[in-house]
mmCIF file as gemmi writes it, N, C-alpha and C atoms, coordinates in Angstrom:
data_model
loop_
_atom_site.group_PDB
_atom_site.id
_atom_site.type_symbol
_atom_site.label_atom_id
_atom_site.label_alt_id
_atom_site.label_comp_id
_atom_site.label_asym_id
_atom_site.label_entity_id
_atom_site.label_seq_id
_atom_site.pdbx_PDB_ins_code
_atom_site.Cartn_x
_atom_site.Cartn_y
_atom_site.Cartn_z
_atom_site.occupancy
_atom_site.B_iso_or_equiv
_atom_site.pdbx_formal_charge
_atom_site.auth_seq_id
_atom_site.auth_asym_id
_atom_site.pdbx_PDB_model_num
ATOM 1 N N . MET Axp A 1 ? 86.943 232.626 195.162 1 0 ? 1 A 1
ATOM 2 C CA . MET Axp A 1 ? 86.422 232.734 196.536 1 0 ? 1 A 1
ATOM 3 C C . MET Axp A 1 ? 86.001 231.239 196.939 1 0 ? 1 A 1
ATOM 4 N N . LEU Axp A 2 ? 85.498 230.552 195.893 1 0 ? 2 A 1
ATOM 5 C CA . LEU Axp A 2 ? 85.024 229.152 196.38 1 0 ? 2 A 1
ATOM 6 C C . LEU Axp A 2 ? 86.338 228.217 196.677 1 0 ? 2 A 1
ATOM 7 N N . SER Axp A 3 ? 87.436 228.557 195.857 1 0 ? 3 A 1
ATOM 8 C CA . SER Axp A 3 ? 88.493 227.692 196.013 1 0 ? 3 A 1
ATOM 9 C C . SER Axp A 3 ? 89.54 227.991 197.005 1 0 ? 3 A 1
ATOM 10 N N . SER Axp A 4 ? 89.619 229.127 197.678 1 0 ? 4 A 1
ATOM 11 C CA . SER Axp A 4 ? 90.467 229.575 198.546 1 0 ? 4 A 1
ATOM 12 C C . SER Axp A 4 ? 90.374 230.255 199.755 1 0 ? 4 A 1
ATOM 13 N N . GLU Axp A 5 ? 89.094 231.135 199.864 1 0 ? 5 A 1
ATOM 14 C CA . GLU Axp A 5 ? 88.782 231.808 200.779 1 0 ? 5 A 1
ATOM 15 C C . GLU Axp A 5 ? 87.796 231.147 201.82 1 0 ? 5 A 1
ATOM 16 N N . SER Axp A 6 ? 87.574 231.474 203.048 1 0 ? 6 A 1
ATOM 17 C CA . SER Axp A 6 ? 86.538 230.825 204.002 1 0 ? 6 A 1
ATOM 18 C C . SER Axp A 6 ? 85.404 231.323 203.897 1 0 ? 6 A 1
ATOM 19 N N . GLY Axp A 7 ? 85.022 232.346 203.048 1 0 ? 7 A 1
ATOM 20 C CA . GLY Axp A 7 ? 83.702 233.028 203.072 1 0 ? 7 A 1
ATOM 21 C C . GLY Axp A 7 ? 82.873 233.251 204.004 1 0 ? 7 A 1
ATOM 22 N N . PRO Axp A 8 ? 81.614 233.407 203.73 1 0 ? 8 A 1
ATOM 23 C CA . PRO Axp A 8 ? 80.63 233.858 204.907 1 0 ? 8 A 1
ATOM 24 C C . PRO Axp A 8 ? 80.362 232.781 205.832 1 0 ? 8 A 1
ATOM 25 N N . LEU Axp A 9 ? 80.509 233.331 206.931 1 0 ? 9 A 1
ATOM 26 C CA . LEU Axp A 9 ? 80.339 232.257 208.296 1 0 ? 9 A 1
ATOM 27 C C . LEU Axp A 9 ? 81.323 230.819 207.939 1 0 ? 9 A 1
ATOM 28 N N . GLU Axp A 10 ? 82.429 231.051 207.339 1 0 ? 10 A 1
ATOM 29 C CA . GLU Axp A 10 ? 83.366 229.991 206.982 1 0 ? 10 A 1
ATOM 30 C C . GLU Axp A 10 ? 82.781 228.857 206.192 1 0 ? 10 A 1
ATOM 31 N N . LEU Axp A 11 ? 81.723 229.273 205.397 1 0 ? 11 A 1
ATOM 32 C CA . LEU Axp A 11 ? 80.955 227.877 204.863 1 0 ? 11 A 1
ATOM 33 C C . LEU Axp A 11 ? 81.939 227.492 203.71 1 0 ? 11 A 1
ATOM 34 N N . PHE Axp A 12 ? 82.577 228.176 202.833 1 0 ? 12 A 1
ATOM 35 C CA . PHE Axp A 12 ? 83.517 227.455 201.842 1 0 ? 12 A 1
ATOM 36 C C . PHE Axp A 12 ? 84.634 226.611 202.531 1 0 ? 12 A 1
ATOM 37 N N . ALA Axp A 13 ? 85.092 227.253 203.616 1 0 ? 13 A 1
ATOM 38 C CA . ALA Axp A 13 ? 86.245 226.406 204.463 1 0 ? 13 A 1
ATOM 39 C C . ALA Axp A 13 ? 85.605 225.185 204.89 1 0 ? 13 A 1
ATOM 40 N N . LYS Axp A 14 ? 84.449 225.294 205.561 1 0 ? 14 A 1
ATOM 41 C CA . LYS Axp A 14 ? 83.774 223.987 206.076 1 0 ? 14 A 1
ATOM 42 C C . LYS Axp A 14 ? 83.511 222.914 205.116 1 0 ? 14 A 1
ATOM 43 N N . MET Axp A 15 ? 83.215 223.487 203.6 1 0 ? 15 A 1
ATOM 44 C CA . MET Axp A 15 ? 82.903 222.702 202.468 1 0 ? 15 A 1
ATOM 45 C C . MET Axp A 15 ? 84.261 221.966 202.081 1 0 ? 15 A 1
ATOM 46 N N . ARG Axp A 16 ? 85.285 222.688 202.073 1 0 ? 16 A 1
ATOM 47 C CA . ARG Axp A 16 ? 86.7 221.982 201.669 1 0 ? 16 A 1
ATOM 48 C C . ARG Axp A 16 ? 87.189 221.075 202.656 1 0 ? 16 A 1
ATOM 49 N N . LYS Axp A 17 ? 86.969 221.22 204.008 1 0 ? 17 A 1
ATOM 50 C CA . LYS Axp A 17 ? 87.33 220.273 205.117 1 0 ? 17 A 1
ATOM 51 C C . LYS Axp A 17 ? 86.642 218.877 204.816 1 0 ? 17 A 1
ATOM 52 N N . GLN Axp A 18 ? 85.257 219.023 204.253 1 0 ? 18 A 1
ATOM 53 C CA . GLN Axp A 18 ? 84.684 217.623 204.308 1 0 ? 18 A 1
ATOM 54 C C . GLN Axp A 18 ? 85.253 216.792 203.17 1 0 ? 18 A 1
ATOM 55 N N . ILE Axp A 19 ? 85.946 217.301 202.085 1 0 ? 19 A 1
ATOM 56 C CA . ILE Axp A 19 ? 86.339 216.631 201.107 1 0 ? 19 A 1
ATOM 57 C C . ILE Axp A 19 ? 87.772 216.582 201.464 1 0 ? 19 A 1
ATOM 58 N N . PRO Axp A 20 ? 88.514 215.107 201.353 1 0 ? 20 A 1
ATOM 59 C CA . PRO Axp A 20 ? 90.058 214.919 201.394 1 0 ? 20 A 1
ATOM 60 C C . PRO Axp A 20 ? 90.752 215.773 200.243 1 0 ? 20 A 1
ATOM 61 N N . ALA Axp A 21 ? 91.938 216.266 200.76 1 0 ? 21 A 1
ATOM 62 C CA . ALA Axp A 21 ? 92.603 217.083 199.821 1 0 ? 21 A 1
ATOM 63 C C . ALA Axp A 21 ? 93.268 216.334 198.757 1 0 ? 21 A 1
ATOM 64 N N . GLN Axp A 22 ? 93.621 214.95 199.18 1 0 ? 22 A 1
ATOM 65 C CA . GLN Axp A 22 ? 94.606 214.398 198.114 1 0 ? 22 A 1
ATOM 66 C C . GLN Axp A 22 ? 93.488 213.603 196.894 1 0 ? 22 A 1
ATOM 67 N N . SER Axp A 23 ? 92.394 213.679 197.241 1 0 ? 23 A 1
ATOM 68 C CA . SER Axp A 23 ? 91.394 212.99 196.593 1 0 ? 23 A 1
ATOM 69 C C . SER Axp A 23 ? 91.052 213.841 195.033 1 0 ? 23 A 1
ATOM 70 N N . ASN Axp A 24 ? 90.913 213.395 193.973 1 0 ? 24 A 1
ATOM 71 C CA . ASN Axp A 24 ? 90.467 214.275 192.758 1 0 ? 24 A 1
ATOM 72 C C . ASN Axp A 24 ? 89.31 215.114 193.024 1 0 ? 24 A 1
ATOM 73 N N . GLN Axp A 25 ? 88.321 214.978 193.824 1 0 ? 25 A 1
ATOM 74 C CA . GLN Axp A 25 ? 87.308 215.809 194.263 1 0 ? 25 A 1
ATOM 75 C C . GLN Axp A 25 ? 87.953 216.95 195.034 1 0 ? 25 A 1
ATOM 76 N N . GLY Axp A 26 ? 88.842 216.668 195.883 1 0 ? 26 A 1
ATOM 77 C CA . GLY Axp A 26 ? 89.6 217.764 196.849 1 0 ? 26 A 1
ATOM 78 C C . GLY Axp A 26 ? 90.309 218.456 196.027 1 0 ? 26 A 1
ATOM 79 N N . LYS Axp A 27 ? 91.102 217.965 195.208 1 0 ? 27 A 1
ATOM 80 C CA . LYS Axp A 27 ? 91.977 218.878 194.356 1 0 ? 27 A 1
ATOM 81 C C . LYS Axp A 27 ? 91.081 219.585 193.429 1 0 ? 27 A 1
ATOM 82 N N . GLY Axp A 28 ? 90.038 219.286 193.031 1 0 ? 28 A 1
ATOM 83 C CA . GLY Axp A 28 ? 88.981 220.058 192.183 1 0 ? 28 A 1
ATOM 84 C C . GLY Axp A 28 ? 88.445 221.144 192.767 1 0 ? 28 A 1
ATOM 85 N N . VAL Axp A 29 ? 88.133 220.917 194.231 1 0 ? 29 A 1
ATOM 86 C CA . VAL Axp A 29 ? 87.33 221.896 195.012 1 0 ? 29 A 1
ATOM 87 C C . VAL Axp A 29 ? 88.374 222.876 195.353 1 0 ? 29 A 1
ATOM 88 N N . ARG Axp A 30 ? 89.53 222.708 195.361 1 0 ? 30 A 1
ATOM 89 C CA . ARG Axp A 30 ? 90.667 223.539 195.924 1 0 ? 30 A 1
ATOM 90 C C . ARG Axp A 30 ? 91.318 224.237 194.65 1 0 ? 30 A 1
ATOM 91 N N . CYS Axp A 31 ? 90.968 224.186 193.466 1 0 ? 31 A 1
ATOM 92 C CA . CYS Axp A 31 ? 91.786 224.483 192.001 1 0 ? 31 A 1
ATOM 93 C C . CYS Axp A 31 ? 90.556 225.762 191.439 1 0 ? 31 A 1
ATOM 94 N N . PHE Axp A 32 ? 91.35 227.004 191.505 1 0 ? 32 A 1
ATOM 95 C CA . PHE Axp A 32 ? 90.563 228.026 190.97 1 0 ? 32 A 1
ATOM 96 C C . PHE Axp A 32 ? 90.156 227.981 189.471 1 0 ? 32 A 1
ATOM 97 N N . ASN Axp A 33 ? 90.94 227.228 188.504 1 0 ? 33 A 1
ATOM 98 C CA . ASN Axp A 33 ? 90.77 226.734 187.147 1 0 ? 33 A 1
ATOM 99 C C . ASN Axp A 33 ? 89.743 225.908 187.098 1 0 ? 33 A 1
ATOM 100 N N . CYS Axp A 34 ? 89.428 225.04 187.946 1 0 ? 34 A 1
ATOM 101 C CA . CYS Axp A 34 ? 88.407 224.071 187.719 1 0 ? 34 A 1
ATOM 102 C C . CYS Axp A 34 ? 86.97 224.653 188.331 1 0 ? 34 A 1
ATOM 103 N N . TRP Axp A 35 ? 87.161 225.534 189.28 1 0 ? 35 A 1
ATOM 104 C CA . TRP Axp A 35 ? 85.923 226.282 189.406 1 0 ? 35 A 1
ATOM 105 C C . TRP Axp A 35 ? 85.418 227.055 188.376 1 0 ? 35 A 1
ATOM 106 N N . SER Axp A 36 ? 86.565 227.706 187.837 1 0 ? 36 A 1
ATOM 107 C CA . SER Axp A 36 ? 86.065 228.687 186.758 1 0 ? 36 A 1
ATOM 108 C C . SER Axp A 36 ? 85.281 227.895 185.428 1 0 ? 36 A 1
ATOM 109 N N . VAL Axp A 37 ? 85.799 226.917 185.292 1 0 ? 37 A 1
ATOM 110 C CA . VAL Axp A 37 ? 85.28 226.089 184.265 1 0 ? 37 A 1
ATOM 111 C C . VAL Axp A 37 ? 83.651 225.655 184.343 1 0 ? 37 A 1
ATOM 112 N N . TRP Axp A 38 ? 83.543 225.287 185.634 1 0 ? 38 A 1
ATOM 113 C CA . TRP Axp A 38 ? 82.156 224.701 186.14 1 0 ? 38 A 1
ATOM 114 C C . TRP Axp A 38 ? 81.321 226.005 186.343 1 0 ? 38 A 1
ATOM 115 N N . LEU Axp A 39 ? 81.686 227.15 186.742 1 0 ? 39 A 1
ATOM 116 C CA . LEU Axp A 39 ? 80.94 228.292 186.867 1 0 ? 39 A 1
ATOM 117 C C . LEU Axp A 39 ? 80.54 229.123 185.577 1 0 ? 39 A 1
ATOM 118 N N . ALA Axp A 40 ? 81.614 228.85 184.633 1 0 ? 40 A 1
ATOM 119 C CA . ALA Axp A 40 ? 81.422 229.212 183.364 1 0 ? 40 A 1
ATOM 120 C C . ALA Axp A 40 ? 80.176 228.414 182.737 1 0 ? 40 A 1
ATOM 121 N N . GLY Axp A 41 ? 80.306 227.106 183.07 1 0 ? 41 A 1
ATOM 122 C CA . GLY Axp A 41 ? 79.277 226.448 182.443 1 0 ? 41 A 1
ATOM 123 C C . GLY Axp A 41 ? 77.963 226.465 182.912 1 0 ? 41 A 1
ATOM 124 N N . GLY Axp A 42 ? 77.71 226.946 184.097 1 0 ? 42 A 1
ATOM 125 C CA . GLY Axp A 42 ? 76.455 227.618 184.591 1 0 ? 42 A 1
ATOM 126 C C . GLY Axp A 42 ? 76.11 228.702 183.873 1 0 ? 42 A 1
ATOM 127 N N . VAL Axp A 43 ? 76.951 229.656 183.871 1 0 ? 43 A 1
ATOM 128 C CA . VAL Axp A 43 ? 76.771 231.103 182.847 1 0 ? 43 A 1
ATOM 129 C C . VAL Axp A 43 ? 76.274 230.765 181.584 1 0 ? 43 A 1
ATOM 130 N N . VAL Axp A 44 ? 76.867 229.809 180.967 1 0 ? 44 A 1
ATOM 131 C CA . VAL Axp A 44 ? 76.587 229.336 179.569 1 0 ? 44 A 1
ATOM 132 C C . VAL Axp A 44 ? 75.143 228.674 179.451 1 0 ? 44 A 1
ATOM 133 N N . ILE Axp A 45 ? 74.9 227.931 180.345 1 0 ? 45 A 1
ATOM 134 C CA . ILE Axp A 45 ? 73.474 227.428 180.274 1 0 ? 45 A 1
ATOM 135 C C . ILE Axp A 45 ? 72.377 228.408 180.8 1 0 ? 45 A 1
ATOM 136 N N . PHE Axp A 46 ? 72.768 229.25 181.678 1 0 ? 46 A 1
ATOM 137 C CA . PHE Axp A 46 ? 71.829 230.334 181.816 1 0 ? 46 A 1
ATOM 138 C C . PHE Axp A 46 ? 71.764 231.235 180.759 1 0 ? 46 A 1
ATOM 139 N N . GLY Axp A 47 ? 72.803 231.475 179.945 1 0 ? 47 A 1
ATOM 140 C CA . GLY Axp A 47 ? 72.616 232.159 178.565 1 0 ? 47 A 1
ATOM 141 C C . GLY Axp A 47 ? 71.748 231.574 177.675 1 0 ? 47 A 1
ATOM 142 N N . LEU Axp A 48 ? 71.782 230.283 177.378 1 0 ? 48 A 1
ATOM 143 C CA . LEU Axp A 48 ? 71.194 229.474 176.404 1 0 ? 48 A 1
ATOM 144 C C . LEU Axp A 48 ? 69.795 229.479 176.902 1 0 ? 48 A 1
ATOM 145 N N . TYR Axp A 49 ? 69.353 229.421 178.006 1 0 ? 49 A 1
ATOM 146 C CA . TYR Axp A 49 ? 68.105 229.321 178.737 1 0 ? 49 A 1
ATOM 147 C C . TYR Axp A 49 ? 67.124 230.793 178.37 1 0 ? 49 A 1
ATOM 148 N N . PHE Axp A 50 ? 68.166 231.78 178.591 1 0 ? 50 A 1
ATOM 149 C CA . PHE Axp A 50 ? 67.592 233.029 178.525 1 0 ? 50 A 1
ATOM 150 C C . PHE Axp A 50 ? 67.78 233.791 177.18 1 0 ? 50 A 1
ATOM 151 N N . SER Axp A 51 ? 68.773 233.342 176.355 1 0 ? 51 A 1
ATOM 152 C CA . SER Axp A 51 ? 68.901 233.857 175.144 1 0 ? 51 A 1
ATOM 153 C C . SER Axp A 51 ? 69.351 232.939 174.092 1 0 ? 51 A 1
ATOM 154 N N . GLU Axp A 52 ? 69.86 233.187 172.87 1 0 ? 52 A 1
ATOM 155 C CA . GLU Axp A 52 ? 70.37 232.39 172.067 1 0 ? 52 A 1
ATOM 156 C C . GLU Axp A 52 ? 71.896 232.838 171.934 1 0 ? 52 A 1
ATOM 157 N N . LEU Axp A 53 ? 72.68 231.692 172.323 1 0 ? 53 A 1
ATOM 158 C CA . LEU Axp A 53 ? 74.101 231.818 172.077 1 0 ? 53 A 1
ATOM 159 C C . LEU Axp A 53 ? 74.64 231.003 171.004 1 0 ? 53 A 1
ATOM 160 N N . ALA Axp A 54 ? 75.353 231.474 169.902 1 0 ? 54 A 1
ATOM 161 C CA . ALA Axp A 54 ? 75.452 230.723 168.689 1 0 ? 54 A 1
ATOM 162 C C . ALA Axp A 54 ? 76.586 229.615 169.043 1 0 ? 54 A 1
ATOM 163 N N . TRP Axp A 55 ? 77.559 229.865 169.883 1 0 ? 55 A 1
ATOM 164 C CA . TRP Axp A 55 ? 78.62 229.119 170.119 1 0 ? 55 A 1
ATOM 165 C C . TRP Axp A 55 ? 78.797 228.788 171.535 1 0 ? 55 A 1
ATOM 166 N N . PRO Axp A 56 ? 77.783 228.075 172.26 1 0 ? 56 A 1
ATOM 167 C CA . PRO Axp A 56 ? 77.706 227.665 173.646 1 0 ? 56 A 1
ATOM 168 C C . PRO Axp A 56 ? 79.054 226.847 174.059 1 0 ? 56 A 1
ATOM 169 N N . VAL Axp A 57 ? 79.78 226.078 173.531 1 0 ? 57 A 1
ATOM 170 C CA . VAL Axp A 57 ? 80.903 225.384 173.852 1 0 ? 57 A 1
ATOM 171 C C . VAL Axp A 57 ? 82.155 226.668 173.895 1 0 ? 57 A 1
ATOM 172 N N . LEU Axp A 58 ? 82.149 227.255 172.773 1 0 ? 58 A 1
ATOM 173 C CA . LEU Axp A 58 ? 83.296 228.232 172.966 1 0 ? 58 A 1
ATOM 174 C C . LEU Axp A 58 ? 83.105 229.243 174.024 1 0 ? 58 A 1
ATOM 175 N N . SER Axp A 59 ? 81.778 229.651 174.207 1 0 ? 59 A 1
ATOM 176 C CA . SER Axp A 59 ? 81.559 230.522 175.097 1 0 ? 59 A 1
ATOM 177 C C . SER Axp A 59 ? 81.849 230.08 176.577 1 0 ? 59 A 1
ATOM 178 N N . LEU Axp A 60 ? 81.885 228.879 176.761 1 0 ? 60 A 1
ATOM 179 C CA . LEU Axp A 60 ? 82.093 228.15 177.988 1 0 ? 60 A 1
ATOM 180 C C . LEU Axp A 60 ? 83.493 228.645 178.176 1 0 ? 60 A 1
ATOM 181 N N . PHE Axp A 61 ? 84.453 228.142 177.438 1 0 ? 61 A 1
ATOM 182 C CA . PHE Axp A 61 ? 85.867 228.293 177.515 1 0 ? 61 A 1
ATOM 183 C C . PHE Axp A 61 ? 86.252 229.73 177.405 1 0 ? 61 A 1
ATOM 184 N N . ALA Axp A 62 ? 85.436 230.655 176.784 1 0 ? 62 A 1
ATOM 185 C CA . ALA Axp A 62 ? 85.783 232.215 176.873 1 0 ? 62 A 1
ATOM 186 C C . ALA Axp A 62 ? 85.565 232.644 178.274 1 0 ? 62 A 1
ATOM 187 N N . VAL Axp A 63 ? 84.461 232.315 178.919 1 0 ? 63 A 1
ATOM 188 C CA . VAL Axp A 63 ? 84.067 232.84 180.141 1 0 ? 63 A 1
ATOM 189 C C . VAL Axp A 63 ? 85.207 232.549 181.03 1 0 ? 63 A 1
ATOM 190 N N . SER Axp A 64 ? 85.534 231.077 181.133 1 0 ? 64 A 1
ATOM 191 C CA . SER Axp A 64 ? 86.405 230.539 181.93 1 0 ? 64 A 1
ATOM 192 C C . SER Axp A 64 ? 87.762 231.117 181.863 1 0 ? 64 A 1
ATOM 193 N N . GLY Axp A 65 ? 88.174 231.398 180.81 1 0 ? 65 A 1
ATOM 194 C CA . GLY Axp A 65 ? 89.425 231.997 180.112 1 0 ? 65 A 1
ATOM 195 C C . GLY Axp A 65 ? 89.559 233.402 180.811 1 0 ? 65 A 1
ATOM 196 N N . VAL Axp A 66 ? 88.679 234.087 180.781 1 0 ? 66 A 1
ATOM 197 C CA . VAL Axp A 66 ? 88.498 235.519 181.197 1 0 ? 66 A 1
ATOM 198 C C . VAL Axp A 66 ? 88.521 235.519 182.762 1 0 ? 66 A 1
ATOM 199 N N . ALA Axp A 67 ? 87.942 234.422 183.408 1 0 ? 67 A 1
ATOM 200 C CA . ALA Axp A 67 ? 87.978 234.613 184.948 1 0 ? 67 A 1
ATOM 201 C C . ALA Axp A 67 ? 89.598 234.079 185.12 1 0 ? 67 A 1
ATOM 202 N N . MET Axp A 68 ? 90.16 233.114 184.475 1 0 ? 68 A 1
ATOM 203 C CA . MET Axp A 68 ? 91.634 232.754 184.769 1 0 ? 68 A 1
ATOM 204 C C . MET Axp A 68 ? 92.533 234.02 184.625 1 0 ? 68 A 1
ATOM 205 N N . VAL Axp A 69 ? 92.269 234.806 183.34 1 0 ? 69 A 1
ATOM 206 C CA . VAL Axp A 69 ? 93.275 236.148 183.194 1 0 ? 69 A 1
ATOM 207 C C . VAL Axp A 69 ? 93.179 237.031 184.353 1 0 ? 69 A 1
ATOM 208 N N . ILE Axp A 70 ? 91.754 237.262 184.781 1 0 ? 70 A 1
ATOM 209 C CA . ILE Axp A 70 ? 91.513 237.865 185.808 1 0 ? 70 A 1
ATOM 210 C C . ILE Axp A 70 ? 92.022 237.657 187.198 1 0 ? 70 A 1
ATOM 211 N N . ASN Axp A 71 ? 92.028 236.316 187.406 1 0 ? 71 A 1
ATOM 212 C CA . ASN Axp A 71 ? 92.775 235.699 188.635 1 0 ? 71 A 1
ATOM 213 C C . ASN Axp A 71 ? 94.165 235.854 188.702 1 0 ? 71 A 1
ATOM 214 N N . LYS Axp A 72 ? 94.687 235.711 187.337 1 0 ? 72 A 1
ATOM 215 C CA . LYS Axp A 72 ? 96.26 236.03 187.408 1 0 ? 72 A 1
ATOM 216 C C . LYS Axp A 72 ? 96.824 237.395 187.425 1 0 ? 72 A 1
ATOM 217 N N . VAL Axp A 73 ? 95.897 238.356 186.94 1 0 ? 73 A 1
ATOM 218 C CA . VAL Axp A 73 ? 96.028 239.644 186.934 1 0 ? 73 A 1
ATOM 219 C C . VAL Axp A 73 ? 95.921 240.429 188.23 1 0 ? 73 A 1
ATOM 220 N N . ALA Axp A 74 ? 95.05 239.714 189.082 1 0 ? 74 A 1
ATOM 221 C CA . ALA Axp A 74 ? 94.731 240.291 190.539 1 0 ? 74 A 1
ATOM 222 C C . ALA Axp A 74 ? 95.633 239.743 191.351 1 0 ? 74 A 1
ATOM 223 N N . LYS Axp A 75 ? 96.454 238.807 191.171 1 0 ? 75 A 1
ATOM 224 C CA . LYS Axp A 75 ? 97.346 238.12 192.224 1 0 ? 75 A 1
ATOM 225 C C . LYS Axp A 75 ? 98.598 239.107 192.19 1 0 ? 75 A 1
């Protein structure tokens, strides 16, 4: 949703318009895989704070990978 849809009140579209599309940040904001890695990092940090995760780095890539697979299947 963050990388390609307009979102509520077009907030996500406005956010993407603020960043030039050809810059590295612009490419990252428009990339689903990039968002999945950053959001997975947030999920892992949340999990570390509220529970004990044995493999936080592997969990980061696992959550991100699941999001990428779901995105590919949903298209």
